[in-house]
C-alpha positions in Angstrom: -58.7 136.8 -78.7 -59.5 138.2 -75.2 -62.0 140.8 -75.3 -59.1 143.7 -74.3 -57.2 142.3 -77.3 -60.5 143.0 -79.3 -60.8 146.1 -78.3 -56.7 147.1 -78.6 -57.9 145.2 -82.9 -61.0 147.6 -83.1 -59.3 151.0 -81.9 -56.8 150.2 -83.7 -58.5 149.5 -86.7 -60.5 153.0 -86.4 -57.6 155.2 -85.9 -56.0 152.9 -89.0 -59.7 154.1 -90.9 -58.8 157.3 -89.7 -55.4 158.4 -91.2 -56.5 156.9 -94.0 -59.8 159.1 -94.4 -62.0 155.7 -95.0 -64.7 157.0 -93.5 -66.6 153.5 -94.7 -64.3 151.4 -92.3 -64.5 154.5 -89.7 -68.2 153.9 -88.9 -68.6 150.4 -88.9 -65.8 150.4 -85.6 -68.7 152.5 -83.9 -72.0 152.1 -82.8 -74.3 153.9 -85.6 -76.3 155.4 -83.0 -73.1 157.0 -81.5 -72.6 160.2 -78.9 -69.0 162.0 -80.0 -68.0 165.3 -77.9 -64.8 167.6 -78.7 -63.2 169.9 -78.0 -64.9 173.4 -79.7 -67.7 171.6 -81.0 -71.0 172.9 -79.6 -72.4 169.8 -78.0 -73.0 166.3 -78.6 -72.4 164.9 -82.5 -73.9 162.0 -84.8 -71.9 159.5 -86.5 -72.6 162.1 -89.6 -71.4 165.1 -88.1 -68.5 162.9 -86.5 -67.6 161.6 -89.2 -67.9 165.3 -90.8 -65.4 166.4 -88.2 -62.6 163.9 -89.1 -63.2 165.1 -93.0 -62.5 168.4 -91.6 -59.8 167.9 -89.6 -58.1 165.9 -92.3 -58.5 168.7 -95.1 -57.0 170.9 -92.7 -53.8 169.0 -91.9 -53.3 167.5 -96.0 -49.8 168.2 -97.5 -51.8 168.5 -100.8 
């Protein structure tokens, strides 16, 4: 596989894990020293804060 193909597969794996609320797989797709930024967030988020934001987001739009 090419680097581009590998990157595309990794992003798809990350997005699929997010959609399924599979936080373990999602964490495995990124660096443990992740620095994430999002609109509305107070600033830089580490990995745990980023996952927490994802959990909150999915909970807000849960169909259950």
